[in-house]
C-alpha positions as a Markdown table, in Angstrom:
| # | Residue | x | y | z |
|---|---|---|---|---|
| 1 | Met | -0.1 | 0.0 | 0.0 |
| 2 | Arg | 1.2 | 3.5 | -0.8 |
| 3 | Arg | 1.9 | 5.3 | 2.5 |
| 4 | Gln | -0.5 | 7.6 | 4.2 |
| 5 | Lys | 0.4 | 10.0 | 6.9 |
| 6 | Tyr | -2.7 | 9.5 | 9.1 |
| 7 | Leu | -4.3 | 6.4 | 7.9 |
| 8 | Thr | -3.1 | 2.8 | 8.6 |
| 9 | Ile | -3.8 | -0.1 | 6.2 |
| 10 | Thr | -6.6 | -1.3 | 8.4 |
| 11 | Thr | -8.0 | 2.1 | 8.5 |
| 12 | Met | -7.8 | 2.5 | 4.7 |
| 13 | Ile | -9.8 | -0.9 | 4.3 |
| 14 | Ile | -12.4 | 0.5 | 6.9 |
| 15 | Tyr | -12.5 | 3.7 | 5.2 |
| 16 | Leu | -13.0 | 2.3 | 1.7 |
| 17 | Thr | -15.6 | -0.1 | 3.0 |
| 18 | Phe | -17.5 | 2.9 | 4.5 |
| 19 | Ile | -17.3 | 4.8 | 1.4 |
| 20 | Gly | -18.8 | 1.8 | -0.5 |
| 21 | Ala | -21.5 | 1.7 | 1.9 |
| 22 | Phe | -22.8 | 5.2 | 0.8 |
| 23 | Ile | -24.9 | 3.8 | -1.9 |
| 24 | Pro | -26.7 | 1.0 | 0.0 |
| 25 | Leu | -27.2 | 3.6 | 2.9 |
| 26 | Ser | -28.4 | 6.2 | 0.7 |
| 27 | Thr | -31.1 | 4.0 | -0.7 |
| 28 | Asp | -31.9 | 1.2 | 1.8 |
| 29 | Leu | -32.0 | 3.4 | 4.9 |
| 30 | Tyr | -35.3 | 5.1 | 4.0 |
| 31 | Leu | -36.9 | 2.3 | 2.1 |
| 32 | Pro | -39.3 | 1.3 | 5.1 |
| 33 | Ala | -40.5 | 4.9 | 4.9 |
| 34 | Leu | -41.4 | 4.8 | 1.3 |
| 35 | Pro | -45.3 | 4.2 | 1.8 |
| 36 | Glu | -45.2 | 6.7 | 4.4 |
| 37 | Met | -43.6 | 9.3 | 2.2 |
| 38 | Gly | -46.2 | 8.7 | -0.4 |
| 39 | Asn | -48.9 | 9.4 | 2.2 |
| 40 | Tyr | -46.9 | 12.5 | 3.5 |
| 41 | Phe | -46.4 | 14.1 | 0.2 |
| 42 | Ser | -49.7 | 12.8 | -1.5 |
| 43 | Ala | -47.5 | 11.2 | -4.1 |
| 44 | Ser | -47.8 | 8.4 | -6.4 |
| 45 | Glu | -45.8 | 5.2 | -6.0 |
| 46 | Phe | -44.1 | 6.1 | -9.3 |
| 47 | Leu | -43.0 | 9.5 | -8.0 |
| 48 | Val | -41.8 | 8.1 | -4.6 |
| 49 | Gly | -39.8 | 5.5 | -6.5 |
| 50 | Leu | -38.4 | 8.2 | -8.5 |
| 51 | Thr | -36.5 | 9.3 | -5.5 |
| 52 | Leu | -34.6 | 6.1 | -5.9 |
| 53 | Thr | -34.4 | 6.0 | -9.7 |
| 54 | Ile | -33.2 | 9.6 | -10.1 |
| 55 | Phe | -30.5 | 9.0 | -7.5 |
| 56 | Phe | -29.0 | 6.0 | -9.6 |
| 57 | Ser | -29.5 | 7.9 | -12.7 |
| 58 | Val | -27.6 | 10.9 | -11.7 |
| 59 | Phe | -25.3 | 8.9 | -9.8 |
| 60 | Ala | -24.1 | 7.0 | -13.0 |
| 61 | Val | -23.5 | 10.3 | -14.9 |
| 62 | Ser | -21.7 | 11.8 | -12.1 |
| 63 | Met | -19.3 | 8.9 | -11.9 |
| 64 | Ile | -18.5 | 9.5 | -15.6 |
| 65 | Leu | -17.7 | 13.0 | -15.0 |
| 66 | Phe | -15.6 | 12.9 | -12.0 |
| 67 | Gly | -13.6 | 9.8 | -13.1 |
| 68 | Pro | -11.6 | 11.8 | -15.6 |
| 69 | Leu | -11.2 | 14.7 | -13.2 |
| 70 | Ser | -9.7 | 12.4 | -10.7 |
| 71 | Asp | -7.1 | 11.4 | -13.2 |
| 72 | Lys | -6.4 | 15.2 | -13.9 |
| 73 | Tyr | -6.6 | 16.7 | -10.5 |
| 74 | Gly | -6.0 | 13.9 | -8.2 |
| 75 | Arg | -8.2 | 11.7 | -5.9 |
| 76 | Arg | -8.2 | 13.9 | -2.7 |
| 77 | Pro | -9.8 | 17.1 | -4.1 |
| 78 | Ile | -12.5 | 15.1 | -5.9 |
| 79 | Leu | -13.1 | 12.9 | -2.7 |
| 80 | Ile | -13.5 | 16.2 | -0.4 |
| 81 | Phe | -15.7 | 17.7 | -3.0 |
| 82 | Gly | -18.0 | 14.8 | -3.4 |
| 83 | Ala | -18.2 | 14.3 | 0.5 |
| 84 | Ala | -19.0 | 18.0 | 1.0 |
| 85 | Ile | -21.9 | 17.9 | -1.7 |
| 86 | Tyr | -23.1 | 14.6 | -0.3 |
| 87 | Thr | -23.5 | 16.1 | 3.2 |
| 88 | Ala | -25.1 | 19.3 | 2.3 |
| 89 | Ser | -27.7 | 17.5 | -0.1 |
| 90 | Ser | -28.7 | 15.1 | 2.7 |
| 91 | Leu | -29.5 | 17.9 | 5.0 |
| 92 | Ala | -31.6 | 19.5 | 2.1 |
| 93 | Cys | -33.5 | 16.1 | 1.8 |
| 94 | Ala | -34.2 | 15.8 | 5.3 |
| 95 | Glu | -35.6 | 19.5 | 5.3 |
| 96 | Ala | -37.7 | 18.9 | 1.9 |
| 97 | Val | -41.0 | 20.6 | 1.9 |
| 98 | Asn | -42.5 | 18.5 | -1.0 |
| 99 | Ile | -41.7 | 15.6 | -3.2 |
| 100 | Tyr | -40.0 | 17.9 | -5.8 |
| 101 | Phe | -37.6 | 19.5 | -3.3 |
| 102 | Leu | -36.9 | 16.1 | -2.0 |
| 103 | Leu | -36.0 | 14.9 | -5.7 |
| 104 | Ile | -33.8 | 18.0 | -6.1 |
| 105 | Gly | -31.9 | 17.1 | -2.9 |
| 106 | Arg | -31.4 | 13.4 | -4.1 |
| 107 | Phe | -30.1 | 14.8 | -7.4 |
| 108 | Phe | -27.2 | 16.5 | -5.8 |
| 109 | Gln | -27.0 | 13.7 | -3.1 |
| 110 | Ala | -26.2 | 11.5 | -6.3 |
| 111 | Val | -23.6 | 14.0 | -7.6 |
| 112 | Gly | -21.6 | 13.7 | -4.4 |
| 113 | Ser | -22.0 | 10.0 | -4.3 |
| 114 | Gly | -20.7 | 9.5 | -7.8 |
| 115 | Ala | -17.5 | 11.5 | -7.0 |
| 116 | Val | -17.0 | 9.6 | -4.0 |
| 117 | Ile | -17.5 | 6.1 | -5.3 |
| 118 | Thr | -15.4 | 6.8 | -8.3 |
| 119 | Val | -12.4 | 7.8 | -6.1 |
| 120 | Ala | -12.9 | 4.7 | -3.8 |
| 121 | Thr | -12.7 | 2.3 | -6.7 |
| 122 | Ala | -9.6 | 4.0 | -8.2 |
| 123 | Leu | -7.9 | 3.9 | -4.6 |
| 124 | Ile | -8.1 | 0.2 | -4.5 |
| 125 | Lys | -6.1 | 0.0 | -7.7 |
| 126 | Asp | -3.7 | 3.0 | -6.6 |
| 127 | Cys | -3.0 | 1.4 | -3.1 |
| 128 | Phe | -3.0 | -2.4 | -3.5 |
| 129 | Arg | -1.6 | -5.0 | -5.8 |
| 130 | Gly | -1.9 | -8.7 | -6.8 |
| 131 | Lys | -3.5 | -11.2 | -4.5 |
| 132 | Val | -3.7 | -8.4 | -1.7 |
| 133 | Met | -5.9 | -6.4 | -4.1 |
| 134 | Arg | -8.2 | -9.5 | -4.6 |
| 135 | Lys | -8.5 | -9.9 | -0.8 |
| 136 | Ile | -9.2 | -6.3 | -0.4 |
| 137 | Leu | -12.0 | -6.5 | -3.1 |
| 138 | Ala | -13.5 | -9.4 | -1.2 |
| 139 | Ile | -13.2 | -7.9 | 2.3 |
| 140 | Thr | -14.7 | -4.4 | 1.1 |
| 141 | Gln | -17.6 | -6.3 | -0.8 |
| 142 | Ala | -18.2 | -8.6 | 2.3 |
| 143 | Leu | -18.2 | -5.7 | 5.0 |
| 144 | Gly | -19.9 | -3.3 | 2.5 |
| 145 | Val | -23.1 | -5.6 | 2.6 |
| 146 | Ile | -23.5 | -5.1 | 6.1 |
| 147 | Ala | -24.9 | -1.5 | 5.1 |
| 148 | Pro | -27.7 | -2.9 | 3.2 |
| 149 | Met | -28.5 | -5.6 | 5.8 |
| 150 | Val | -28.4 | -3.0 | 8.7 |
| 151 | Ala | -29.9 | 0.1 | 6.9 |
| 152 | Pro | -33.5 | -1.1 | 6.7 |
| 153 | Leu | -33.4 | -2.3 | 10.2 |
| 154 | Val | -32.1 | 0.9 | 11.4 |
| 155 | Gly | -34.8 | 2.7 | 9.1 |
| 156 | Gly | -37.5 | 0.7 | 10.7 |
| 157 | Val | -36.3 | 1.5 | 14.1 |
| 158 | Leu | -36.1 | 5.2 | 13.2 |
| 159 | Leu | -39.8 | 5.1 | 12.2 |
| 160 | Thr | -40.7 | 4.0 | 15.6 |
| 161 | Phe | -39.8 | 7.4 | 17.1 |
| 162 | Thr | -39.3 | 9.7 | 14.1 |
| 163 | Asp | -40.6 | 10.0 | 10.6 |
| 164 | Trp | -38.9 | 9.6 | 7.2 |
| 165 | Arg | -36.9 | 12.6 | 7.9 |
| 166 | Gly | -34.8 | 10.9 | 10.3 |
| 167 | Ser | -33.0 | 8.7 | 7.8 |
| 168 | Phe | -31.8 | 11.8 | 6.0 |
| 169 | Tyr | -30.6 | 13.5 | 9.2 |
| 170 | Leu | -28.7 | 10.1 | 9.7 |
| 171 | Leu | -27.1 | 10.4 | 6.3 |
| 172 | Thr | -26.1 | 14.0 | 7.1 |
| 173 | Val | -24.1 | 12.8 | 10.0 |
| 174 | Leu | -22.4 | 9.9 | 8.0 |
| 175 | Gly | -21.6 | 12.5 | 5.4 |
| 176 | Leu | -19.9 | 14.7 | 8.0 |
| 177 | Ile | -17.8 | 11.7 | 9.1 |
| 178 | Asn | -16.9 | 10.9 | 5.5 |
| 179 | Leu | -15.8 | 14.5 | 4.8 |
| 180 | Thr | -13.7 | 14.7 | 8.1 |
| 181 | Val | -11.6 | 11.6 | 7.1 |
| 182 | Ala | -11.3 | 12.9 | 3.6 |
| 183 | Phe | -9.4 | 15.8 | 4.8 |
| 184 | Leu | -7.1 | 13.3 | 6.6 |
| 185 | Phe | -6.5 | 11.5 | 3.3 |
| 186 | Cys | -3.1 | 11.8 | 1.5 |
| 187 | Glu | -3.0 | 11.8 | -2.3 |
| 188 | Thr | -2.3 | 8.7 | -4.0 |
| 189 | Leu | -1.9 | 9.7 | -7.6 |
| 190 | Pro | 1.6 | 11.3 | -8.4 |
| 191 | Glu | 1.6 | 14.5 | -10.5 |
| 192 | Asn | 3.8 | 12.5 | -13.1 |
| 193 | Lys | 0.8 | 10.2 | -13.6 |
| 194 | Arg | -1.8 | 12.8 | -14.0 |
| 195 | Tyr | -3.6 | 13.7 | -17.3 |
| 196 | Arg | -2.0 | 16.9 | -18.7 |
| 197 | Gly | -4.8 | 18.1 | -21.1 |
| 198 | Gly | -7.7 | 20.4 | -20.6 |
| 199 | Ile | -10.7 | 19.8 | -18.6 |
| 200 | Leu | -12.9 | 19.2 | -21.5 |
| 201 | Asn | -10.1 | 17.1 | -23.2 |
| 202 | Ser | -9.9 | 14.8 | -20.1 |
| 203 | Leu | -13.4 | 13.6 | -21.1 |
| 204 | Thr | -11.9 | 12.0 | -24.3 |
| 205 | Leu | -10.3 | 9.5 | -21.9 |
| 206 | Leu | -13.8 | 8.0 | -21.7 |
| 207 | Ala | -13.8 | 7.3 | -25.3 |
| 208 | Glu | -10.4 | 5.7 | -25.2 |
| 209 | Val | -11.6 | 3.2 | -22.6 |
| 210 | Gly | -15.0 | 2.7 | -24.3 |
| 211 | Arg | -13.3 | 1.6 | -27.4 |
| 212 | Lys | -11.8 | -1.4 | -25.7 |
| 213 | Lys | -14.6 | -3.9 | -27.0 |
| 214 | Tyr | -13.5 | -6.9 | -24.8 |
| 215 | Phe | -13.5 | -4.7 | -21.7 |
| 216 | Met | -17.0 | -3.2 | -22.4 |
| 217 | Ala | -18.5 | -6.6 | -23.5 |
| 218 | Val | -17.4 | -8.3 | -20.1 |
| 219 | Leu | -18.5 | -5.1 | -18.2 |
| 220 | Ile | -22.0 | -5.1 | -19.7 |
| 221 | Met | -22.3 | -8.9 | -19.3 |
| 222 | Phe | -21.8 | -8.6 | -15.6 |
| 223 | Ala | -24.0 | -5.5 | -15.5 |
| 224 | Phe | -27.0 | -7.3 | -16.7 |
| 225 | Leu | -26.8 | -9.4 | -13.6 |
| 226 | Ser | -27.1 | -6.2 | -11.5 |
| 227 | Lys | -30.4 | -5.1 | -12.9 |
| 228 | Pro | -32.8 | -7.5 | -11.3 |
| 229 | Tyr | -31.5 | -6.7 | -7.8 |
| 230 | Met | -32.0 | -3.0 | -8.1 |
| 231 | Ala | -35.5 | -3.9 | -9.5 |
| 232 | Tyr | -36.0 | -5.7 | -6.2 |
| 233 | Leu | -34.5 | -2.7 | -4.2 |
| 234 | Ser | -37.2 | -0.4 | -5.5 |
| 235 | Ala | -40.0 | -2.8 | -5.4 |
| 236 | Ser | -39.2 | -4.7 | -2.2 |
| 237 | Ser | -41.2 | -2.4 | 0.2 |
| 238 | Phe | -44.3 | -2.7 | -2.2 |
| 239 | Ile | -44.1 | -6.6 | -2.4 |
| 240 | Tyr | -43.5 | -7.0 | 1.4 |
| 241 | Met | -45.8 | -4.3 | 2.9 |
| 242 | Glu | -48.6 | -4.1 | 0.3 |
| 243 | Phe | -48.7 | -7.5 | -1.6 |
| 244 | Phe | -47.9 | -9.7 | 1.7 |
| 245 | Asn | -49.2 | -7.1 | 4.1 |
| 246 | Leu | -46.2 | -6.9 | 6.5 |
| 247 | Thr | -45.5 | -4.1 | 8.7 |
| 248 | Ala | -42.6 | -1.7 | 8.2 |
| 249 | Gln | -40.6 | -3.4 | 11.0 |
| 250 | Glu | -41.3 | -6.9 | 9.7 |
| 251 | Tyr | -40.3 | -5.8 | 6.1 |
| 252 | Ser | -37.0 | -4.6 | 7.6 |
| 253 | Tyr | -36.2 | -8.2 | 8.9 |
| 254 | Phe | -37.0 | -9.8 | 5.6 |
| 255 | Phe | -35.1 | -7.2 | 3.7 |
| 256 | Ala | -32.0 | -7.6 | 6.2 |
| 257 | Val | -32.2 | -11.3 | 6.0 |
| 258 | Asn | -31.8 | -11.1 | 2.1 |
| 259 | Ser | -29.0 | -8.5 | 2.5 |
| 260 | Ala | -27.1 | -10.8 | 5.0 |
| 261 | Ala | -26.8 | -13.5 | 2.3 |
| 262 | Ser | -24.7 | -11.1 | 0.4 |
| 263 | Ile | -21.9 | -11.4 | 3.3 |
| 264 | Ala | -21.1 | -14.9 | 2.2 |
| 265 | Gly | -20.8 | -14.0 | -1.5 |
| 266 | Pro | -17.2 | -12.5 | -1.6 |
| 267 | Ile | -16.0 | -15.2 | 0.8 |
| 268 | Leu | -17.4 | -17.9 | -1.5 |
| 269 | Tyr | -15.7 | -16.0 | -4.4 |
| 270 | Leu | -12.4 | -16.5 | -2.9 |
| 271 | Lys | -12.9 | -20.2 | -2.2 |
| 272 | Leu | -14.3 | -20.8 | -5.7 |
| 273 | Lys | -11.3 | -18.9 | -7.2 |
| 274 | Asn | -8.9 | -21.4 | -5.8 |
| 275 | Ser | -11.1 | -24.6 | -7.0 |
| 276 | Met | -12.8 | -23.5 | -9.9 |
| 277 | Ser | -12.0 | -21.8 | -13.4 |
| 278 | Asn | -13.6 | -18.5 | -14.3 |
| 279 | Val | -15.7 | -20.2 | -16.8 |
| 280 | Gly | -16.9 | -22.6 | -14.3 |
| 281 | Met | -17.8 | -19.8 | -11.8 |
| 282 | Leu | -19.8 | -17.9 | -14.7 |
| 283 | Arg | -21.8 | -21.1 | -15.5 |
| 284 | Leu | -22.6 | -21.7 | -11.9 |
| 285 | Cys | -23.8 | -18.0 | -11.6 |
| 286 | Phe | -25.9 | -18.3 | -14.6 |
| 287 | Phe | -27.6 | -21.4 | -13.5 |
| 288 | Val | -28.3 | -20.2 | -10.0 |
| 289 | Ala | -29.7 | -17.0 | -11.3 |
| 290 | Met | -31.9 | -18.5 | -13.8 |
| 291 | Val | -33.3 | -21.0 | -11.3 |
| 292 | Ser | -34.0 | -18.2 | -8.9 |
| 293 | Gly | -36.0 | -16.4 | -11.5 |
| 294 | Ile | -38.1 | -19.6 | -12.0 |
| 295 | Leu | -38.7 | -19.9 | -8.5 |
| 296 | Val | -40.0 | -16.3 | -8.0 |
| 297 | Leu | -42.1 | -16.6 | -11.1 |
| 298 | Ser | -43.7 | -19.9 | -10.2 |
| 299 | Val | -43.9 | -19.9 | -6.2 |
| 300 | Gly | -42.9 | -16.4 | -5.2 |
| 301 | Gln | -46.4 | -15.2 | -4.7 |
| 302 | Thr | -47.7 | -17.8 | -2.2 |
| 303 | Arg | -45.9 | -16.3 | 0.9 |
| 304 | Ala | -43.4 | -13.8 | 1.9 |
| 305 | Ile | -41.0 | -16.4 | 3.3 |
| 306 | Ile | -41.3 | -18.3 | 0.0 |
| 307 | Phe | -40.5 | -15.2 | -2.0 |
| 308 | Leu | -37.5 | -14.6 | 0.3 |
| 309 | Leu | -36.2 | -18.1 | -0.2 |
| 310 | Ser | -36.8 | -17.9 | -4.0 |
| 311 | Phe | -34.8 | -14.6 | -4.5 |
| 312 | Leu | -32.0 | -15.3 | -1.9 |
| 313 | Pro | -30.0 | -17.4 | -4.3 |
| 314 | Phe | -29.9 | -14.6 | -6.9 |
| 315 | Thr | -28.7 | -12.1 | -4.1 |
| 316 | Met | -25.6 | -14.6 | -3.2 |
| 317 | Ile | -24.7 | -14.8 | -6.9 |
| 318 | Gly | -24.8 | -11.2 | -7.3 |
| 319 | Ala | -22.4 | -10.8 | -4.2 |
| 320 | Val | -20.0 | -13.4 | -5.9 |
| 321 | Val | -20.1 | -11.5 | -9.2 |
| 322 | Arg | -19.3 | -8.2 | -7.9 |
| 323 | Pro | -15.6 | -8.9 | -6.7 |
| 324 | Phe | -15.1 | -11.1 | -9.4 |
| 325 | Ala | -16.0 | -8.6 | -12.1 |
| 326 | Met | -14.1 | -5.9 | -10.3 |
| 327 | Glu | -10.8 | -7.7 | -10.2 |
| 328 | Ile | -11.0 | -8.7 | -13.9 |
| 329 | Leu | -11.8 | -5.1 | -15.1 |
| 330 | Leu | -9.3 | -3.4 | -12.7 |
| 331 | Leu | -6.5 | -5.6 | -14.0 |
| 332 | Glu | -7.5 | -4.6 | -17.5 |
| 333 | Ala | -7.0 | -0.9 | -16.4 |
| 334 | Lys | -3.4 | -0.2 | -17.2 |
| 335 | Glu | -3.5 | 3.7 | -17.2 |
| 336 | Asn | -6.1 | 6.5 | -16.5 |
| 337 | Val | -7.4 | 4.2 | -13.5 |
| 338 | Gly | -9.7 | 7.0 | -12.5 |
| 339 | Thr | -11.6 | 7.0 | -15.9 |
| 340 | Ala | -11.6 | 3.2 | -16.0 |
| 341 | Ala | -13.2 | 3.1 | -12.5 |
| 342 | Ala | -15.7 | 5.6 | -13.6 |
| 343 | Ile | -16.9 | 3.3 | -16.5 |
| 344 | Ile | -16.7 | 0.2 | -14.3 |
| 345 | Asn | -19.2 | 1.9 | -11.9 |
| 346 | Phe | -21.2 | 3.6 | -14.4 |
| 347 | Ile | -22.4 | 0.8 | -16.5 |
| 348 | Pro | -23.7 | -1.5 | -13.7 |
| 349 | Thr | -25.5 | 1.7 | -12.2 |
| 350 | Leu | -27.1 | 2.7 | -15.5 |
| 351 | Phe | -28.4 | -0.9 | -15.8 |
| 352 | Gly | -29.4 | -0.7 | -12.2 |
| 353 | Ser | -31.2 | 2.7 | -12.7 |
| 354 | Leu | -33.1 | 0.9 | -15.6 |
| 355 | Gly | -34.0 | -2.1 | -13.2 |
| 356 | Met | -35.3 | 0.2 | -10.5 |
| 357 | Met | -37.6 | 2.0 | -13.1 |
| 358 | Leu | -38.8 | -1.4 | -14.5 |
| 359 | Gly | -39.4 | -2.6 | -10.9 |
| 360 | Thr | -41.9 | 0.0 | -10.1 |
| 361 | Met | -43.7 | 0.0 | -13.3 |
| 362 | Pro | -47.5 | -0.8 | -13.0 |
| 363 | Trp | -47.0 | -4.7 | -13.4 |
| 364 | Gly | -50.3 | -5.2 | -11.5 |
| 365 | Asn | -48.2 | -7.8 | -9.7 |
| 366 | Phe | -44.7 | -6.7 | -8.5 |
| 367 | Val | -43.5 | -10.4 | -7.7 |
| 368 | Val | -44.4 | -11.4 | -11.6 |
| 369 | Gly | -42.7 | -8.3 | -12.9 |
| 370 | Leu | -39.5 | -9.0 | -10.8 |
| 371 | Gly | -39.4 | -12.6 | -12.0 |
| 372 | Ile | -39.7 | -11.5 | -15.7 |
| 373 | Ile | -36.9 | -8.7 | -14.9 |
| 374 | Met | -34.7 | -11.7 | -13.6 |
| 375 | Met | -35.2 | -14.0 | -16.4 |
| 376 | Thr | -34.8 | -11.7 | -19.1 |
| 377 | Ala | -31.5 | -10.1 | -17.6 |
| 378 | Thr | -29.9 | -13.5 | -16.9 |
| 379 | Phe | -30.7 | -14.8 | -20.5 |
| 380 | Leu | -29.3 | -11.5 | -22.1 |
| 381 | Ser | -26.1 | -11.9 | -19.9 |
| 382 | Ile | -25.8 | -15.6 | -21.1 |
| 383 | Val | -26.2 | -14.5 | -24.7 |
| 384 | Leu | -23.4 | -12.0 | -24.3 |
| 385 | Trp | -21.0 | -14.4 | -22.6 |
| 386 | Ile | -21.5 | -16.7 | -25.6 |
| 387 | Met | -20.7 | -14.1 | -28.1 |
| 388 | Ile | -17.3 | -13.1 | -25.9 |
| 389 | Arg | -16.3 | -16.8 | -26.0 |
| 390 | Asn | -16.8 | -16.9 | -29.8 |
| 391 | Gly | -14.5 | -14.0 | -30.1 |
| 392 | Lys | -17.0 | -11.5 | -31.3 |
| 393 | Phe | -15.3 | -8.7 | -29.4 |
| 394 | Gly | -11.7 | -9.8 | -30.0 |
| 395 | Ser | -9.2 | -11.8 | -28.1 |
| 396 | Ala | -9.2 | -11.6 | -24.4 |
| 397 | Gln | -6.6 | -9.7 | -22.5 |
| 398 | Gln | -4.1 | -11.7 | -20.4 |
| 399 | Ala | -5.6 | -10.7 | -17.1 |
| 400 | Ala | -9.0 | -12.2 | -17.9 |
| 401 | Ser | -8.1 | -14.9 | -20.5 |
| 402 | Asp | -9.8 | -17.5 | -18.7 |
| 403 | Leu | -13.3 | -16.0 | -19.7 |
| 404 | Thr | -12.8 | -17.3 | -23.2 |
């Protein structure tokens, strides 16, 4: 690891995990309050769901903008800027007087999140190498899922003595913590490795990465598998609380159990990496994802516990895929790591935003809608994988040669 004056290796791992938790915290924490927010603002399910969708859409664009900027100006100033914007906008969300002001607050909250997350991904490549980097990816992913597991529980508890605003006040406090540590962070990108062109020209770095066909094909293949979980995220409160008639507190328990399954994913990834080829791992992921989709469609409507057990395997596979994909793609990034990190995060987020929008469409039955999304996304991912293996996007790079 490159030396930090104030932060040890352990502290850096904790901090990177904390940064990675910003996204699930920014979404999952107030999920139990979505129905209450709809009543409070007299807003439709679509408008309330838009507080999630707009966050992920703007978050995706924000990452694309700040990735090249972090390659030009360094990681630290972008990290501080993002943490400051996030903190201020979280407070604005807590003080929103109507659903439209809340949407504006979520817009800027997403801008800050995009800057922070892009830097966090680049820092993993900046600070760690080889097997250490692989372990760091697994650790941050495993610890990072604690946030989506705990967030709805905390959100449910908050609703027992405060209203939906309490979640955003808590996010404001967490933003202040992040901003404080960001000021203690020492720059990891030396001056001689920064992009020397103009600000607008720095955006051309995105095109350079985007022209790498194999890199983009692998990224999109994995991104397809992220879409159904985001659809679940946006629809879960309506599924559990309206379709299955659970209370907000009961919903938070079900949501937390599903999120807890993610903890085993990165650990399972490290074990599978030692005993199974990348091709074998992909086949296993595709098989489990497809079976989970079939279960949701066939028996997911019967009881809340059956729906949970049907979707649970998909959650675990998604947790295996994340460090798997991140390692392959970061190894492909030889230069302009900030830009590559932006694209690595942007594509899954873009697909996730689409998934969230699809999840809250007027399906009539959200469980059936989610099952259709799961089956379709998995099928498209498999088709793209077959095309990659057949050389439709050029030869595999050395770091990811086992995929072909």
